[in-house]
Residue frames relative to the residue before (quaternion, step in Angstrom):
aa qw qx qy qz dx dy dz
M 1.0000 0.0000 0.0000 0.0000 0.00 0.00 0.00
A 0.6802 0.5063 -0.2944 0.4408 3.51 0.85 -1.02
D 0.6566 0.5185 -0.3249 0.4410 3.52 0.91 -0.84
C 0.6124 0.5376 -0.3203 0.4831 3.51 1.06 -0.87
M 0.6682 0.4804 -0.3013 0.4816 3.69 0.74 -0.95
M 0.6667 0.4778 -0.3263 0.4699 3.65 0.82 -0.73
D 0.6257 0.5176 -0.3473 0.4691 3.58 0.99 -0.64
K 0.6485 0.5392 -0.3047 0.4427 3.56 0.94 -0.93
I 0.6762 0.4938 -0.2694 0.4757 3.50 0.90 -1.15
S 0.6439 0.5650 -0.3188 0.4055 3.54 0.95 -0.84
G 0.6854 0.4810 -0.2882 0.4646 3.46 1.10 -0.72
E 0.6569 0.4953 -0.3305 0.4625 3.66 1.25 -0.09
I 0.6982 0.4794 -0.2835 0.4498 3.63 1.11 -0.58
P 0.5952 -0.5908 0.4309 0.3331 3.48 -1.32 0.47
G 0.6937 0.4724 -0.3383 0.4257 3.55 -1.25 0.51
I 0.4662 -0.6764 0.4981 0.2775 3.41 -1.28 -0.02
P 0.6125 -0.5528 0.3390 0.4520 3.68 -0.93 0.61
G 0.7366 0.3755 -0.3204 0.4624 3.56 -1.14 0.84
D 0.5709 0.6008 -0.3766 0.4138 3.60 1.18 -0.46
P 0.3611 -0.7554 0.4787 0.2642 3.72 -0.43 1.07
R 0.5630 0.5726 -0.4396 0.4024 3.72 1.06 -0.13
R 0.5429 0.6019 -0.4007 0.4271 3.58 1.20 0.01
D 0.5196 0.7094 -0.3734 0.2956 3.53 1.12 -0.70
P 0.6704 0.5107 -0.2921 0.4521 3.59 0.87 -0.76
Y 0.5997 0.5397 -0.3248 0.4936 3.54 1.27 -0.68
F 0.6566 0.4793 -0.3255 0.4829 3.59 0.84 -0.89
T 0.6475 0.5139 -0.3228 0.4610 3.61 0.89 -0.82
A 0.6240 0.5319 -0.3294 0.4682 3.61 0.95 -0.83
Y 0.6538 0.5156 -0.2968 0.4676 3.66 0.84 -0.99
I 0.7067 0.4681 -0.2714 0.4559 3.55 0.77 -1.08
S 0.6473 0.5194 -0.3409 0.4416 3.59 0.93 -0.82
L 0.6726 0.4770 -0.3257 0.4626 3.62 1.07 -0.61
S 0.6253 0.5462 -0.3217 0.4551 3.62 1.23 -0.35
I 0.6465 0.5378 -0.3276 0.4306 3.56 1.15 -0.52
T 0.4099 -0.6857 0.5401 0.2648 3.60 -1.00 0.89
P 0.3437 -0.7578 0.5292 0.1657 3.55 -0.56 1.28
T 0.4289 -0.7181 0.4923 0.2408 3.59 -1.13 0.51
S 0.7965 0.1604 -0.0699 0.5788 3.60 1.36 -0.28
K 0.6453 -0.5222 0.3807 0.4072 3.50 -1.18 0.39
E 0.5967 0.5927 -0.3318 0.4273 3.49 1.09 -0.79
Q 0.6676 0.5107 -0.2679 0.4709 3.54 1.04 -1.07
I 0.5824 0.5458 -0.3542 0.4874 3.56 1.02 -0.77
L 0.7282 0.4376 -0.2808 0.4466 3.64 0.53 -0.96
K 0.6305 0.5069 -0.3448 0.4760 3.59 1.07 -0.76
N 0.6458 0.5125 -0.3401 0.4525 3.66 0.84 -0.79
F 0.6594 0.5115 -0.3091 0.4561 3.60 0.89 -0.94
Q 0.6796 0.5117 -0.2849 0.4417 3.55 0.92 -1.11
Q 0.6355 0.5110 -0.3274 0.4773 3.66 1.00 -0.81
A 0.6949 0.4665 -0.3010 0.4571 3.55 0.91 -0.93
E 0.5679 0.5673 -0.3640 0.4723 3.64 1.05 -0.63
E 0.6638 0.5354 -0.2974 0.4292 3.56 0.80 -0.91
V 0.7094 0.4296 -0.2381 0.5055 3.52 1.08 -0.86
L 0.7434 0.4505 -0.1938 0.4547 3.57 0.84 -1.07
G 0.5237 -0.6975 0.3598 0.3312 3.59 1.32 -0.44
S 0.8236 0.0165 0.0375 0.5657 3.61 1.09 -0.53
K 0.6124 -0.5061 0.4519 0.4057 3.44 -1.39 0.27
Q 0.6335 0.5549 -0.3120 0.4398 3.57 0.98 -0.81
A 0.6420 0.5155 -0.3043 0.4791 3.58 1.06 -0.80
V 0.6422 0.5146 -0.3263 0.4652 3.51 1.04 -0.84
R 0.6049 0.5493 -0.3279 0.4742 3.64 1.01 -0.82
E 0.6836 0.4793 -0.2858 0.4705 3.55 0.83 -1.04
A 0.6434 0.5074 -0.3545 0.4505 3.66 0.92 -0.69
R 0.6421 0.4950 -0.3551 0.4654 3.59 0.88 -0.84
V 0.6676 0.4837 -0.3408 0.4519 3.64 0.81 -0.75
S 0.6518 0.5222 -0.3117 0.4532 3.54 0.91 -0.86
F 0.6477 0.5242 -0.3306 0.4432 3.61 0.96 -0.83
G 0.5828 0.5431 -0.3482 0.4942 3.56 1.15 -0.74
G 0.6921 0.5079 -0.2821 0.4284 3.53 0.69 -1.07
F 0.6379 0.5007 -0.3313 0.4823 3.58 1.02 -0.97
A 0.6322 0.5057 -0.3887 0.4399 3.72 0.82 -0.76
I 0.6848 0.5061 -0.3211 0.4145 3.58 0.75 -0.80
D 0.5979 0.5562 -0.3107 0.4864 3.52 1.22 -0.91
C 0.7101 0.4755 -0.2775 0.4389 3.57 0.77 -1.09
I 0.6102 0.5420 -0.3282 0.4756 3.60 1.02 -0.70
E 0.6712 0.4806 -0.2948 0.4813 3.53 0.96 -0.80
I 0.6335 0.5333 -0.3152 0.4635 3.60 1.04 -0.79
L 0.6680 0.4934 -0.2860 0.4779 3.47 0.96 -0.95
G 0.6399 0.5407 -0.3134 0.4471 3.49 0.94 -0.77
L 0.6222 0.5230 -0.3053 0.4961 3.56 1.07 -0.78
E 0.6669 0.4926 -0.2976 0.4733 3.60 0.89 -0.94
V 0.6567 0.4804 -0.3482 0.4655 3.62 0.85 -0.69
A 0.6333 0.5328 -0.3364 0.4494 3.58 1.00 -0.83
E 0.6382 0.5399 -0.3117 0.4517 3.59 0.97 -0.87
Q 0.6744 0.4760 -0.3058 0.4743 3.51 1.01 -0.93
Q 0.6352 0.5482 -0.3311 0.4317 3.55 0.95 -0.68
D 0.6328 0.5331 -0.2835 0.4848 3.48 1.17 -0.88
K 0.6119 0.5235 -0.3229 0.4973 3.64 1.11 -0.74
L 0.6858 0.4952 -0.2880 0.4489 3.56 0.83 -0.98
E 0.7171 0.4249 -0.2298 0.5024 3.62 1.05 -0.75
G 0.4680 -0.7158 0.4121 0.3143 3.54 1.28 -0.09
V 0.3897 0.7229 -0.4832 0.3034 3.55 1.13 0.50
């Protein structure tokens, strides 16, 4: 699941794989996915993401994208598991 999510995020952020300038973007996406424990943490995560992504709108879009990526990856993993089960059952 983590590899799938990283691949999906990687397709959305600027630069090429391996470029260290991409690290803040990964951090921003990940911070938006973590359930904060306080209002202050929520604000801090959003402010940090906004600094990296450039606007409140970009932060909103990143959150929506992250949710979509999770759904896509769950579906992909489910299909892979089903294929493996079919192979084991000889279907």
